[in-house]
C-alpha positions as CSV (number, residue, x, y, z in Angstrom):
1,X,-27.2,8.7,121.6
2,X,-25.5,8.4,118.2
3,X,-23.6,11.5,117.0
4,X,-25.2,13.0,113.9
5,X,-23.5,14.6,110.9
6,X,-22.4,18.2,111.2
7,X,-25.3,19.8,109.2
8,X,-27.4,22.7,110.5
9,X,-30.2,21.6,108.2
10,X,-30.5,18.3,110.1
11,X,-30.9,20.2,113.4
12,X,-33.6,22.4,111.9
13,X,-35.7,19.5,110.6
14,X,-36.3,17.9,114.0
15,X,-37.7,19.2,117.2
16,X,-35.6,17.0,119.5
17,X,-32.0,18.3,119.9
18,X,-29.4,16.0,118.5
19,X,-25.7,15.8,119.3
20,X,-23.4,17.0,116.6
21,X,-19.6,16.6,116.5
22,X,-18.0,20.0,115.7
23,X,-14.4,21.1,115.3
24,X,-13.5,23.5,118.2
25,X,-12.1,25.9,115.6
26,X,-15.5,26.2,114.0
27,X,-17.0,27.7,117.2
28,X,-16.7,31.4,118.2
29,X,-16.5,31.3,122.0
30,X,-16.9,35.1,122.2
31,X,-19.9,35.5,119.8
32,X,-22.0,36.7,122.8
33,X,-21.2,39.0,125.7
34,X,-20.6,36.7,128.7
35,X,-21.2,37.2,132.4
36,X,-18.2,35.1,133.4
37,X,-15.2,37.4,133.1
38,X,-12.5,34.8,134.0
39,X,-12.2,31.0,134.3
40,X,-10.9,29.6,137.6
41,X,-7.6,27.8,136.8
42,X,-8.1,25.1,139.5
43,X,-11.7,24.4,138.3
44,X,-10.5,24.3,134.7
45,X,-7.7,21.8,135.5
46,X,-10.2,19.6,137.4
47,X,-12.5,19.6,134.4
48,X,-9.6,18.7,132.1
49,X,-8.8,15.7,134.3
50,X,-12.5,14.6,134.3
51,X,-12.6,14.8,130.5
52,X,-9.4,12.8,130.1
53,X,-10.8,10.1,132.5
54,X,-14.4,9.8,131.5
55,X,-14.9,12.0,128.4
56,X,-17.1,15.1,128.0
57,X,-20.4,14.2,129.8
58,X,-22.4,17.2,128.8
59,X,-22.4,18.6,125.2
60,X,-21.9,22.3,124.7
61,X,-24.6,24.4,123.1
62,X,-24.2,26.5,120.0
63,X,-26.2,28.2,117.2
64,X,-25.4,28.2,113.5
65,X,-24.4,31.6,112.0
66,X,-26.8,32.5,109.2
67,X,-23.9,34.0,107.2
68,X,-20.5,32.9,108.5
69,X,-17.4,34.7,107.2
70,X,-15.4,32.6,104.6
71,X,-12.9,30.6,106.5
72,X,-14.2,31.8,109.9
73,X,-16.2,30.1,112.6
74,X,-19.6,28.7,111.7
75,X,-21.1,28.6,115.1
76,X,-21.5,30.9,118.1
77,X,-21.2,29.5,121.6
78,X,-24.3,29.7,123.8
79,X,-23.2,27.8,126.9
80,X,-20.2,25.6,127.8
81,X,-17.3,28.0,127.8
82,X,-15.4,25.9,130.4
83,X,-16.1,22.7,128.6
84,X,-15.0,24.2,125.2
85,X,-11.9,25.7,126.8
86,X,-10.9,22.5,128.6
87,X,-11.6,20.3,125.5
88,X,-9.6,22.7,123.3
89,X,-6.6,22.6,125.6
90,X,-6.6,18.8,125.7
91,X,-6.9,18.5,121.9
92,X,-4.9,21.6,120.9
93,X,-2.6,19.5,118.7
94,X,-5.3,17.2,117.3
95,X,-6.8,18.7,114.1
96,X,-9.4,15.8,113.9
97,X,-10.8,16.4,117.4
98,X,-14.5,17.0,117.5
99,X,-16.6,18.2,120.5
100,X,-20.2,17.1,121.1
101,X,-22.6,19.9,120.8
102,X,-26.3,20.7,120.6
103,X,-27.1,23.1,117.7
104,X,-30.0,25.4,118.7
105,X,-31.9,27.8,116.6
106,X,-32.7,30.6,119.1
107,X,-35.3,33.2,118.3
108,X,-32.6,35.8,118.4
109,X,-29.3,36.6,120.1
110,X,-31.0,37.8,123.4
111,X,-32.6,34.4,123.6
112,X,-29.2,32.7,123.3
113,X,-27.8,35.0,126.0
114,X,-30.6,34.2,128.4
115,X,-29.9,30.5,127.8
116,X,-26.2,31.0,128.6
117,X,-27.0,33.0,131.8
118,X,-29.5,30.4,133.0
119,X,-26.8,27.8,132.8
120,X,-24.2,29.9,134.6
121,X,-26.7,30.6,137.4
122,X,-26.7,26.9,138.1
123,X,-23.1,26.0,137.3
124,X,-21.0,29.0,138.3
125,X,-20.6,31.5,141.0
126,X,-21.2,34.7,139.0
127,X,-20.6,37.9,140.9
128,X,-23.2,40.8,141.0
129,X,-20.8,43.0,139.0
130,X,-20.5,40.3,136.2
131,X,-24.3,40.0,136.1
132,X,-24.6,43.8,135.7
133,X,-21.8,43.9,133.2
134,X,-23.5,41.7,130.7
135,X,-26.6,43.9,131.0
136,X,-24.6,46.9,130.0
137,X,-22.8,45.1,127.2
138,X,-26.0,43.9,125.7
139,X,-27.4,47.4,125.6
140,X,-24.1,48.8,124.2
141,X,-24.1,46.2,121.4
142,X,-27.7,47.1,120.5
143,X,-29.2,43.8,121.6
144,X,-31.6,45.7,123.9
145,X,-32.8,49.3,123.8
146,X,-32.7,50.0,127.5
147,X,-31.2,48.7,130.7
148,X,-34.7,47.7,131.9
149,X,-35.4,45.7,128.7
150,X,-32.0,44.0,129.1
151,X,-32.6,43.0,132.7
152,X,-36.1,41.7,131.9
153,X,-34.8,39.8,128.8
154,X,-31.7,38.2,130.4
155,X,-33.1,37.5,133.8
156,X,-36.8,36.7,133.2
157,X,-37.3,34.7,136.4
158,X,-36.3,37.5,138.8
159,X,-38.9,39.3,140.8
160,X,-39.3,43.1,140.6
161,X,-37.0,43.8,143.6
162,X,-34.1,41.8,142.3
163,X,-34.5,43.2,138.8
164,X,-34.2,46.7,140.3
165,X,-31.0,45.7,142.1
166,X,-29.5,44.3,138.9
167,X,-30.5,47.6,137.1
168,X,-28.7,49.5,139.9
169,X,-25.6,47.6,139.3
170,X,-25.8,48.2,135.6
171,X,-26.1,51.9,136.3
172,X,-22.9,51.8,138.3
173,X,-21.0,50.0,135.5
174,X,-22.4,52.4,132.9
175,X,-21.4,55.5,134.8
176,X,-18.1,54.5,136.4
177,X,-16.9,52.1,133.8
178,X,-14.7,49.1,134.0
179,X,-11.3,50.6,134.7
180,X,-11.8,52.7,137.8
181,X,-12.5,50.0,140.4
182,X,-9.6,47.5,140.7
183,X,-11.5,44.3,141.4
184,X,-15.2,45.1,141.2
185,X,-16.1,41.4,141.1
186,X,-15.3,41.4,144.8
187,X,-18.1,43.8,145.7
188,X,-21.3,42.4,147.0
189,X,-24.8,43.3,146.1
190,X,-25.3,45.6,149.1
191,X,-22.0,47.5,148.3
192,X,-23.0,48.1,144.7
193,X,-26.5,49.1,145.6
194,X,-25.0,51.8,147.9
195,X,-22.8,53.1,145.1
196,X,-25.8,53.2,142.8
197,X,-27.8,55.2,145.3
198,X,-24.9,57.7,145.6
199,X,-24.8,58.1,141.8
200,X,-28.4,59.0,141.7
201,X,-27.7,61.7,144.2
202,X,-25.1,63.2,141.9
203,X,-22.0,61.8,143.7
204,X,-20.6,60.2,140.6
205,X,-18.0,62.8,140.0
206,X,-16.9,62.7,143.6
207,X,-16.5,58.9,143.5
208,X,-14.5,59.0,140.3
209,X,-12.3,61.8,141.5
210,X,-11.6,59.9,144.8
211,X,-10.8,56.6,143.1
212,X,-8.7,58.1,140.3
213,X,-6.5,60.2,142.6
214,X,-5.9,57.5,145.2
215,X,-2.6,55.6,145.3
216,X,-4.2,52.7,147.1
217,X,-5.6,50.5,144.3
218,X,-6.4,47.5,146.5
219,X,-10.1,46.5,146.7
220,X,-10.0,47.0,150.5
221,X,-8.4,50.5,150.1
222,X,-10.8,51.6,147.5
223,X,-13.8,50.5,149.5
224,X,-12.4,52.3,152.6
225,X,-12.1,55.4,150.4
226,X,-15.7,55.1,149.2
227,X,-17.4,54.6,152.6
228,X,-17.4,58.2,153.8
229,X,-18.7,59.4,150.4
230,X,-21.5,56.9,150.6
231,X,-22.2,57.7,154.2
232,X,-22.5,61.4,153.3
233,X,-24.9,60.7,150.4
234,X,-27.1,58.5,152.6
235,X,-27.1,61.1,155.4
236,X,-28.7,63.6,153.0
237,X,-31.8,61.5,152.9
238,X,-32.1,61.3,156.7
239,X,-31.3,65.0,157.5
240,X,-32.9,68.2,156.3
241,X,-31.0,69.9,153.4
242,X,-28.8,72.8,154.4
243,X,-29.4,76.2,152.8
244,X,-26.5,76.4,150.3
245,X,-26.3,79.2,147.8
246,X,-26.9,78.4,144.1
247,X,-24.2,76.0,142.6
248,X,-23.3,74.6,146.0
249,X,-22.2,72.4,147.7
250,X,-19.1,71.8,145.6
251,X,-17.6,68.5,146.6
252,X,-14.6,68.5,144.2
253,X,-12.7,71.5,142.7
254,X,-9.7,71.7,140.5
255,X,-8.3,75.2,141.2
256,X,-5.3,74.7,138.9
257,X,-3.6,72.0,136.8
258,X,-2.1,69.3,139.1
259,X,-4.3,70.1,142.1
260,X,-7.6,68.6,143.2
261,X,-9.4,69.4,146.4
262,X,-12.2,67.2,147.7
263,X,-14.2,67.7,150.8
264,X,-15.1,64.6,152.8
265,X,-17.6,64.2,155.7
266,X,-16.2,62.4,158.8
267,X,-17.8,61.4,162.1
268,X,-15.7,64.2,163.8
269,X,-16.4,66.9,161.1
270,X,-14.9,67.5,157.7
271,X,-11.7,66.8,155.8
272,X,-10.3,68.6,152.8
273,X,-8.2,66.2,150.7
274,X,-5.5,67.9,148.5
275,X,-4.2,65.5,145.8
276,X,-2.1,65.9,142.7
277,X,1.6,66.9,142.0
278,X,0.9,70.4,143.1
279,X,-0.3,69.4,146.6
280,X,3.0,70.2,148.3
281,X,4.0,71.1,151.9
282,X,4.6,74.8,151.1
283,X,1.1,75.0,149.6
284,X,-0.4,73.5,152.7
285,X,1.3,76.2,154.8
286,X,-0.1,78.9,152.6
287,X,-3.6,77.4,153.0
288,X,-3.2,77.1,156.7
289,X,-2.2,80.8,156.9
290,X,-5.2,81.8,154.8
291,X,-7.6,79.8,156.9
292,X,-6.2,81.4,160.1
293,X,-6.5,84.9,158.7
294,X,-10.0,84.4,157.4
295,X,-11.6,82.4,160.2
296,X,-9.3,83.1,163.2
297,X,-10.3,85.4,166.0
């Protein structure tokens, strides 16, 4: 297929997509929230080698900005982040380089995002966290009104059960945020669903307190820390509720600056975790004395 001149008007006049040759600098790769949070260096290097040997086999996909900033990009990337990145690295010193592209006229930005996600579902291993993250981003940026609308718009082929799971992941991201979990992309669908269920049972403050006050920031250490909290939340569904007085149970307290106390259910009973700079050995002795006086025989 012969490359056509770089004119959005030409693309709009024909129903069949034509290949246009665009300067990489004219394309805003971050115009849309993206579900891929990082590019695999090995896969990117392999793609660069393939482009050098055989050229770019599949054009990228963009849409033309209706009112581009003077001197700024004229197009927004829909799909082809890896191809655009690899092509740009190969031709970073070539001002005349042009990348093949299809110029689409999507109905709106959500439609463009759905196209990008559909491609990544086929071409890339996107984690459940990344899929939920783009749902939250699209709502935060005003592209959708609600999480439910975002899930339906971005993942239209999913059945009701899978949509509910994606919404659960989005709830986790919206409440906990991006910085608390060290490597959330490593969490599977089942793990994130368990966290979402605990959040619905008002364990969000417990989860945040446990993660923020832990010195072990590894993904394995964080999940080990979360498991007893999730087990306790799930046990509440299976067992009758205990008769606590109003305002109880309290699972996390901050009796003074620099000291946090968190209760934790274990198979053998209960733990009280004291964390913070004020959680000293002498304080533990005072607490032991108090417990002995109050509850000893």
